[in-house]
C-alpha positions in Angstrom: -55.8 64.2 120.0 -56.8 67.2 118.0 -55.8 67.9 114.4 -53.4 70.7 115.7 -51.9 68.2 118.1 -51.4 65.6 115.4 -49.9 68.1 113.0 -47.6 69.4 115.7 -46.6 65.9 116.7 -45.7 65.0 113.2 -43.6 68.1 112.8 -41.8 67.4 116.0 -41.2 63.8 114.9 -39.6 65.1 111.7 -37.3 67.3 113.7 -36.3 64.4 115.9 -35.5 62.2 112.8 -33.4 65.0 111.4 -31.6 65.7 114.7 -30.7 62.0 115.0 -29.6 61.7 111.4 -32.3 59.1 110.9 -31.4 56.9 113.8 -34.8 57.7 115.5 -37.4 57.6 112.7 -40.6 59.6 112.8 -42.6 56.4 113.5 -40.2 55.5 116.4 -40.3 59.1 117.7 -44.1 59.0 117.9 -44.1 55.7 119.9 -44.7 56.9 123.4 -43.8 53.7 125.2 -40.2 54.8 125.7 -38.3 58.1 125.7 -35.8 59.3 123.2 -32.8 58.3 125.2 -34.0 54.7 125.3 -34.4 54.9 121.6 -30.7 55.8 121.1 -31.0 59.6 120.9 -27.6 61.1 121.8 -26.8 64.3 123.8 -25.6 65.9 120.5 -29.0 65.0 119.0 -30.8 66.6 121.9 -28.8 69.8 121.3 -29.6 69.8 117.6 -33.3 69.1 118.4 -33.4 72.0 120.9 -31.9 74.3 118.3 -34.4 73.2 115.7 -37.3 73.6 118.0 -36.2 77.1 119.1 -35.6 78.2 115.5 -38.8 76.6 114.0 -41.2 77.7 116.7 -39.6 80.9 118.1 -39.4 79.6 121.6 -36.6 79.4 124.2 -35.7 76.2 126.0 -33.8 77.0 129.2 -31.3 74.2 129.8 -31.0 75.2 133.4 -34.6 74.2 134.0 -36.3 70.8 133.9 -36.0 69.5 130.3 -37.4 66.0 130.8 -40.3 67.0 128.6 -37.9 66.6 125.7 -37.9 62.9 126.1 -41.2 62.3 124.3 -43.1 64.0 121.4 -46.1 64.5 123.7 -43.9 66.4 126.2 -42.6 68.7 123.5 -46.1 69.3 122.1 -47.3 70.1 125.6 -44.3 72.6 126.1 -45.0 74.3 122.8 -48.7 74.7 123.6 -47.8 76.2 126.9 -45.7 78.7 124.9 -48.8 79.4 122.8 -47.5 77.6 119.7 -50.3 76.2 117.6 
C-alpha cells in the first residue's frame, strides 16, 4: 500500500467513525476481514458516509448503481482512485 493509499484509507476510516457516531471505530473500519454492515453500520450511517465522501472528495456516488464497494475501506479507496482522487 502506498503512502497515498494509507493516507486516504485513514481519512475514510475517520469519516466512517463519524458517520457511525463512533460505533465503528477507525481501527475497526480498517479491519478488512468483514464489511461495515457486519460491524453494525446502519443504513443511516451509510447515507451519512456517502454525503461525507461526496462533500469531502467532490465525487458523486450513484445509488442506482452497484454500491457494494462502500462495504470496506479498500473498496472506497479504489472507487476514489478511479475518480482521480489522490
